[in-house]
C-alpha positions as CSV (number, residue, x, y, z in Angstrom):
1,X,16.1,-1.5,15.4
2,X,13.8,-3.6,13.5
3,X,11.7,-0.5,12.1
4,X,14.9,1.4,10.9
5,X,16.0,-2.1,8.8
6,X,11.8,-2.4,7.4
7,X,12.0,1.3,6.4
8,X,15.6,1.1,4.9
9,X,14.5,-2.1,3.0
10,X,11.1,-0.5,1.6
11,X,12.9,2.9,0.8
12,X,15.5,0.7,-1.2
13,X,13.1,-2.1,-2.7
14,X,10.3,0.7,-3.8
15,X,13.0,2.9,-5.1
16,X,13.9,1.3,-8.6
17,X,10.1,1.1,-9.4
18,X,9.0,4.6,-8.6
19,X,12.3,6.1,-10.1
20,X,11.8,3.9,-13.4
21,X,8.3,5.0,-13.2
22,X,9.4,8.8,-13.3
23,X,6.1,9.7,-11.7
24,X,4.5,10.4,-8.7
25,X,1.3,8.2,-7.6
26,X,-1.7,9.9,-6.3
27,X,-3.4,7.2,-4.2
28,X,-6.9,9.2,-3.9
29,X,-6.9,8.4,-7.7
30,X,-5.2,5.1,-8.0
31,X,-7.3,2.5,-9.3
32,X,-7.7,-1.2,-8.2
33,X,-6.8,-2.4,-12.1
34,X,-3.7,-0.2,-11.6
35,X,-2.8,-1.5,-8.4
36,X,-3.2,-5.3,-9.4
37,X,-1.1,-4.5,-12.8
38,X,2.0,-3.3,-10.9
39,X,3.5,-6.0,-9.4
40,X,7.0,-4.4,-8.8
41,X,5.1,-1.5,-7.0
42,X,3.0,-3.6,-4.5
43,X,5.4,-3.2,-1.9
44,X,5.9,0.6,-1.4
45,X,1.9,0.9,-1.9
46,X,1.2,-2.0,0.6
47,X,3.5,0.0,3.2
48,X,1.5,3.1,2.1
49,X,-1.8,1.5,3.0
50,X,-0.5,0.3,6.3
51,X,0.7,3.7,7.2
52,X,-2.5,5.1,6.3
53,X,-4.5,2.5,8.1
54,X,-2.1,2.7,11.1
55,X,-2.6,6.5,11.2
56,X,-6.5,6.3,11.2
57,X,-6.5,3.7,14.0
58,X,-3.7,5.6,15.9
59,X,-1.3,2.5,16.1
60,X,2.0,2.9,15.6
61,X,3.6,-0.9,15.5
62,X,4.1,-2.3,12.4
63,X,2.7,-5.9,12.3
64,X,4.1,-7.8,9.3
65,X,1.0,-10.1,9.6
66,X,-1.6,-7.5,9.5
67,X,0.2,-5.5,6.6
68,X,-0.5,-8.8,4.7
69,X,-3.8,-9.3,5.8
70,X,-4.8,-5.4,5.0
71,X,-3.1,-5.6,1.5
72,X,-4.9,-9.2,0.9
73,X,-8.0,-7.8,1.6
74,X,-7.7,-4.6,-0.7
75,X,-6.6,-6.8,-3.4
76,X,-9.3,-9.3,-3.3
77,X,-11.5,-6.5,-3.2
78,X,-9.9,-4.9,-5.9
79,X,-10.0,-8.1,-7.9
80,X,-13.7,-8.1,-8.4
81,X,-14.3,-4.5,-8.9
82,X,-11.2,-3.5,-10.9
83,X,-12.4,0.2,-11.9
84,X,-12.9,1.3,-8.0
85,X,-10.2,3.5,-6.5
86,X,-8.0,1.8,-3.9
87,X,-8.8,4.9,-1.2
88,X,-12.9,3.7,-1.6
89,X,-12.2,0.2,-0.3
90,X,-10.0,1.4,2.9
91,X,-12.0,1.5,5.9
92,X,-13.1,5.0,7.1
93,X,-11.6,6.8,10.2
94,X,-13.8,5.4,13.2
């Protein structure tokens, strides 16, 4: 039930931003500068990053504290390297 609620909120919150933008986001090309500039689009991207990392680790549990920590870590790295691609900052599959 909790998972369904989180998914619904994510969809509803993220939908206006994505719909208004009218474009698809290629995460392999998203730069840190773009990531940090789109404050309204941070939530969908945060959930995408969490899903990507969860897939890498095989973890199917949504841990909000871990999600926030992962996104903060990426945002901190992005702040010091704005031209780097976000995907380059994510941990490799171990």
